[in-house]
C-alpha positions as CSV (number, residue, x, y, z in Angstrom):
1,M,1.7,17.9,-11.0
2,D,-0.6,15.8,-13.2
3,A,-4.2,16.5,-14.2
4,A,-5.7,13.7,-12.0
5,L,-4.1,15.1,-8.9
6,N,-5.2,18.7,-9.7
7,E,-8.8,17.4,-10.2
8,A,-8.8,15.5,-6.9
9,W,-7.7,18.7,-5.1
10,R,-10.3,20.8,-7.0
11,R,-13.0,18.4,-5.7
12,G,-11.7,18.9,-2.2
13,N,-10.5,15.3,-1.8
14,P,-7.2,14.6,0.1
15,V,-4.6,12.6,-1.8
16,V,-2.1,10.4,0.1
17,F,1.0,8.7,-1.3
18,F,2.7,5.5,-0.4
19,D,6.3,5.1,-1.6
20,I,7.0,1.4,-2.4
21,S,10.4,-0.2,-2.1
22,I,11.8,-3.7,-2.4
23,G,15.0,-4.5,-0.6
24,G,15.5,-0.8,0.0
25,A,15.3,0.1,-3.7
26,P,12.4,2.4,-4.6
27,V,10.1,0.8,-7.2
28,G,7.2,3.2,-7.4
29,R,4.5,5.3,-5.7
30,L,0.9,4.4,-4.9
31,R,-1.4,7.4,-5.0
32,L,-4.8,7.2,-3.3
33,E,-7.6,9.8,-3.6
34,L,-9.8,9.7,-0.5
35,F,-13.4,10.5,-1.3
36,K,-14.4,12.8,1.6
37,K,-18.0,13.2,0.3
38,Y,-18.9,9.6,1.1
39,C,-17.2,8.9,4.4
40,P,-15.6,12.1,5.8
41,R,-14.6,10.8,9.3
42,T,-13.0,7.7,7.9
43,V,-11.1,9.8,5.2
44,E,-9.8,12.2,7.9
45,N,-8.7,9.4,10.2
46,F,-6.9,7.6,7.3
47,R,-5.3,10.8,6.1
48,Q,-4.0,11.5,9.6
49,F,-2.7,8.0,9.9
50,C,-0.9,8.3,6.6
51,T,0.7,11.7,7.5
52,G,1.7,10.6,11.0
53,E,-0.8,13.0,12.7
54,Y,-2.9,10.2,14.1
55,R,-2.7,9.6,17.8
56,Y,-3.9,6.4,19.4
57,S,-6.4,7.3,22.1
58,Y,-9.3,5.9,24.0
59,E,-10.8,9.4,24.4
60,S,-14.5,9.6,23.8
61,S,-14.8,5.8,23.4
62,S,-16.8,3.5,25.6
63,Y,-13.8,1.2,26.1
64,S,-12.3,1.0,29.6
65,A,-8.8,-0.3,30.1
66,M,-9.3,-0.6,33.9
67,S,-8.0,-3.9,35.3
């Protein structure tokens, strides 16, 4: 583990990774530190989306899909 990753976790910021491939061959990894202090709800939603925890739902929204 590198120092930048340790520092992000020490600050309490989640870190997500995107593995990049071209034509099926891995070419690298993109690492994003999510700054929870500035926009906690957005960070949590994005973290859940990246890890597959996010569920699409209209719960607690004002949108109605009634036809």
